[in-house]
Structures are given as C-alpha cells and as structure tokens.
C-alpha positions, 0 to 999 in steps of 0.5 A: 431143174434137171434132166432125168432118165432110167429104166426097169428091166434089162440094162447095165450101168453103161446104158445108164451112164450113156443116157445121163450123158445125153442130158448134160445140157439140162443139168451141167452142175452135176450127175447122179446115178443109182443102180438097184436090183433091176432098176436104174435112176439117173439125172443131170442137175442144174442147181437152183434150190439147196445147191450144197445138199440137194443131190439126187437121187434122194431117198427116204429115211429107210432108203426104200423109196428113191426119186429123181426129179426135174422141175421145182416144187414151189411150196416145198417150204410149207410141205417140209414143215408139215411133214416134219410135224408128222414125224418125218426126218429130212437129210437135206438142208432145204431140198424141194426134191426130198419132200416128194419121197416123204409125201409118197410115204404119207399118201401113196400115189395121191402124193401128187395132189399136194405139189404146187410146181412144175415137174417130171418125177420118177419114183422107185418103191423098193418094197412094192417093186413099183416105178411111178412116173408123173408129169405136172398138171399143165405139162410144163416138164416133159417125160417120155417112155418106151416099153422094153421087150422083156416087160421093162420100161425106159424113160427120160426127159427127152427122146435122146436119153431113151435112144441111148438105151439099146432096147429103144428103136429109132424107127419113125412113127409116120402117123405122128409125122402126119399129125405134125404136118397140121399142128407144127408139133407131134401131139402127145401121147405120140412121139416122132419115134414109134417105140417112144411115147410121152405122158400127157399133161397131168398123167401118171404111169405106174409100172409093177411086175411088167404091167403098165397103167397110165391114168390122168391124176389131174385135169382142168374142169371148165365150168363157168361160175355164173355168180362170179362178177368182173370185180371179184374175178379180177381181184382173185386173178391179181391175188393168185398171180401175186402169190404165184410170183412170190412162190416162184421167186424162191431160189438160191441163185439170182432170178431174172425174167423174160420181158417181151413188151406184152401184158403177160411178161410185163405183169410178172416183172411188175409183180417181182418188183412190187414183191421186193426184188431189186435190180431184176435182170430182164431180157428182150429179143429184137431184130436188126431187120427193123420189123415194125411189130418187133420194134414195138416189143423193144419200145414197150419192154424198155418202158416197163424196164424203166418204170420198175428199174430193171437191169435190162438186156436186149438180144439182137437176132438176124436171119443168118442165125437161123441156118447157123443154129438150125441143127442145134434147134432140131437137136433140142427137140429130137422131133420135127417142130415148126412152132416158135423157136425164138426162145433159143436165141433170147436164152443165149443172152439169158444164160450169160446172166442168170440160171432162172427166169420167170416168164408170161407163158400160159396167160394166152391159153387161160384168158384168150388171145389167139385168132381161134380164141377171137373167132370162137364166139362169133363163129358159134353165133354165126353157125346158130344164125346161119351166116355172119351177117346177123352178128351184133357189134361186139361179135363183129369187133372180134372179126376185125382184120379177118378176110370175110371170104376166109371167115365164110369158108371156115364157117362152111366147114361145119362143127367147131372141130372142122372150123378149128382144123381150118385154122391149122397150117394144113388140114387133112385134105391139104396134106394128102396131095403131098403124100407118096403112096408110102405115106398114104399107106402109113396114114391109112385114112386116119385124120388129125381132125379126129384128134381135135374133135375128141378134145372138143368132146371132152371139153364139158362146157358149152361156152364157145371160147372156153371150149376153144381154150380147153382144146388149147390147154390140152394140146397147143400148150403142152405139145407146142408152147411149153415144149419150145420154152422147155427145150430151147431154154434147157439147151442153154441150161436155163430154167424157165418158171411160168407163174400164170400156170400155177394150178390155182390160177388154172382152176380159177380161169376155168370158172370165168365165163368167156365173155369176161376173157374176150369182151367187145374185141378186147382180148384177155380183158379180165386179166388186163383189169386185174393188172391195170394199175401195174402197167402203162395204159398204152401197153394195156391197149397194145394189140397182141403180137406174140413171141414170134420170129419173122420166119415168113419174111426171112424165107421169102427174102433171105433164106431161099438157098437153104429152103431150096436145098432142104426141099429139093427132090433129092432131099425129099427122096431120102425118106420117100414120104413127100412127093417132090412135084407139089413141093416144087409147085408150092415153092414156085408160087411162094417165090413168085408172090402169088401165094404165101406158103411160109408156114408150110415151107418152114414146117417141111424144112424142119421135117427134113432137118429132123429126118436128116439128123435122126433117120439118115 
C-alpha cells in the first residue's frame, strides 16, 4: 500500500520531492523517487508485501519500463510463476509490484485484465514515451490527474499531491460543489478543484506526445442469469468469498479485521478463522453515549469474536471527538465530504495493532441493503400499477418503516432517476433557494439529477433492484463509500482490504436476479444463505444498521456551538456561494425541533470547513 505521484512535462526534482512529502501518511516506511527525461515518478511506501526488497519504482529487465503502484495484487504469486515460465527474470524476492512491468511487456495495455486486486498504477514506457494511469475495477484506490499548460500531466493518489506542483491551481470547481450538496461527495470525474480530475473506477488514461486518451477498461455487466437457482447462487458466493479472503490474507505483516457486528464483516472474520488464521485482531467502534443501535453493534461483535476466538478491541468515540479531529478529516479528503467518517476513529485504534485489516465493504452495493435498494422493486411495481395500494405482500414488506405520505411523494416524482434523486439529502430544487447569484451563475441550470439519469441509462438490465445497484456501483461505492474507507484509514497508515470486491464476486453478483438479493423484505437474502452456517441466527436476522456515527443527534444536542460558528453569516460570506438567510432559517427550525435537517447541516459544515482550509 502506498501513495503515488508524478508528472510528465515541466517540473523539477524539488516539485516531485514536495509532492511525495504530502503523501507520507499513505506510506511512512520509505520514499521512492525517480527522475527520467521529462518524466518523474514518486511514491511513499507502506511495506506489506516483500518488505525487504519490494522498493519502488520497479523496472523491468532492461530498465525501460518503470512503475509506481498503490494497492495490492492478490494473485501475484500465480502471476509470477506464469511469467517466469515465459522467460521473465525478477529482481525482487516476491514483490507484487514487479509482476506489473512484466505483464505489460507481455500484453501491453491489456495487462490490467490479469490483475486481481485493488490498485492505482502509474507506468512509464520509455521506448514509447507513454504514461499509463489505471484505476482498479471497483475504484478501491484513488487516482487524480491534471493537465499541464505545456501538454504535460500531473498525477497523484490525493489532490494534495497535485496541489504541491506549481502548475496545478487551487481554483474551486463550483459545479462540483453543486453536486456535492446533493450527494455528500464530489462525483468522479470531477474534483473540488477545477484543474484536477479523477479517473473513474475501471478507467485507464494513456498520455502520449502531449495527448490524453481516457477509456473504460472494465465495467460490470448486470444481466440476470435465469437458469441460476438459489442453492447454486449461494454456493458460488460462498466459494468465491472464501477464495477472496484466502487471497487477501496474503501478507508479510499481521492482518486484522473490522468487526462491526453486521453480516458482512462478521462473515469475513468467520472465514479468516476457518482458513486457519489464529488469534485474529478484530476492531469495533462503540459510543459512550449509549445509542441503542450502536450498543447492538458491540453485542453482536463480541458474540462473533467469542465464537471465533479473536483478539477483540473496542474503540470508544464521543461527540467531543468531532470538533477535535474535524480538520484532520477534511485534510484526509482534500474535498468537502459529509458521508460516513467513523472509519477515521476506529482506525486510530487499528493502527496501534496492525497495518492491514480486512473489511466487509462492498456487500451492500452488490446484494442490496440501503433504503433505495429496498424501495426499488415496490416503487417500480407501483409506478406500473398507478399507486402503492395494489402492491402484493412481499412488496409491501419492503416498505415497512417508511412513511406512506413520503413514499407517495417519491412515487409522484416520475421516473426512477427522479425517484432516486428524492432520496438524496437535497434535490436540485431544494438547493436553489440557498444559492447566491454567484452560485446560480456558476451552476447555470445544470442538474445533479441528470448525472443520476445518465447512470440509469447505462444500466442495461431491466431488473429494478439491479438497476439501483448498478447506479450505486458506479457512483456511491467509488465516490463515497470507498473514499471514506481509503482516506480515513490511510490517514493512520492502515491498509484496508475488501474481499467482497474481488472482481469475480462482482461479476457473479451482477448475474443474480434482484428477487434473490432482497426477498420478502429480507435484505441480502442470498448472501445470508451463503454464510448461514458461519454466523449466529440472531445476527443473520438483525436489521441493517450501517457503519455510521450519530451525527444528527450530536448536532442537535452537543455540537450547536460548532455548527453556529461554521454556518454564521460571516463564515458564509467567505465564499459568497450560500445565502445566509435560508441557512439561519434551517438552523432555527432544526433547533426548535420542528424539522430534522441534521444531514444538510453536516453537509454545509463540511463544505465550510473545506473552504476555510483550501480556499481562504
């Protein structure tokens, strides 16, 4: 695991040194810098595989191909054996990075197809004067880039590395901020900075002769296999998950695991034990405030830990931690972000024990769990029938806990993109009254809903749940879920590996009908069937809670001084994008208890915190 950066075109060694220094947290063990003719590659290394000889950059036998790499290639053992049989000579003992240069020698730009792993890769081909940047299939590892005025290009694992290069401007992208105010994150290919863009999941960038070409080298195809029965689907999920856990346990340093008390992380821990891992260190986040759902996390996590004999650790977080570490969290992202930030706090604990931890991330987006997933099937059926009243019992079961009036309002929005937009924290109409003239001019009528509609148009399948999952796989997962895992764990120099996001599991899940994923109100039904012998029944029956923080409760009860300071008229005047009057009215309603605006308040707080740090 590392942070990578570099450039082609103008730049000097001091620029590269400065860029590399910004990524120290991603790789505190060592630095690697290389300057070629009009090219520079740099990295910071967190030593996990081949600690002794796996230094970067890595070169091929002739020294004409160089690579810096962030991530892990889980099948590097098998790839190395194959490449040796084909005549390739390796300089390292067992570095996973070195297989990349030899695969490129064999297959050119198609080398990515053979990789099982999470990665952001920068490869320089001296003979062709070609730079190749690539991001893994699911978007687990980030990769940003900016074009230089001289036809060059600057790249890095995080925006802070690019901002350290003199050619990259800090000017904000106001359209990206417009999308953030709906989605809680800046969506790829945007960044919060106008000059910087990010590769999407499964994308590849090729720079040659000052020209840039970006294409998609992998994308999941959601197409249901009508011949697939439940028993076969469950068996295949179990086999693939077990093999993925086996591969991702490969490490030269101890490996731990997140243990939230839910199905996903508990299944990973159970399989680690089943595969022979002894005394696995597991980690759970708990709250001293005594929130009922979070107390259940602690209870179920302890139950799994006791069943599999793990060395279990609990990390307590309180409301006071939020203002104390808010600046660190903003710095970790370099962009406004108001999604889950609890990973920052649990990883504080993990970093004291291990450098690597497996997680359950990705299972929700593959097998269906969130409210938009639960609502996809019944809302599609209700639209076809004309109302909610004619839904059958199994469809109604998915609506349990949802206010009928709210559901009717969502249904009245129209197509699935409009219905989905109603489930974000603010749709385009709700944002507009908060904008000043400056922000309205920058947005120029462009809508976040159009981004969502474009995703649905690319989904391919007609299955309502799988269409919703495709949208999340292309947006929520790589733009919000995986960034909070990556940035907030790497802030503490911890590598997180998600076995559910093995590309073979993704491809299998894309063939499973939605009716198997959410069945009669039971979310992730087919996954639960696949792991039912591994976990206690009451855990399998547990309602979905999510890996969240009680930020709404804290904003209402404990964090009011911080809220009012960040969202004061004087603070908002720093950028002049958000009008103070509607913000003050929203705060008044929230603190009077007549409305719950916690998510939108947190969203604006994080925007303000980012602006203060990066634009003041």
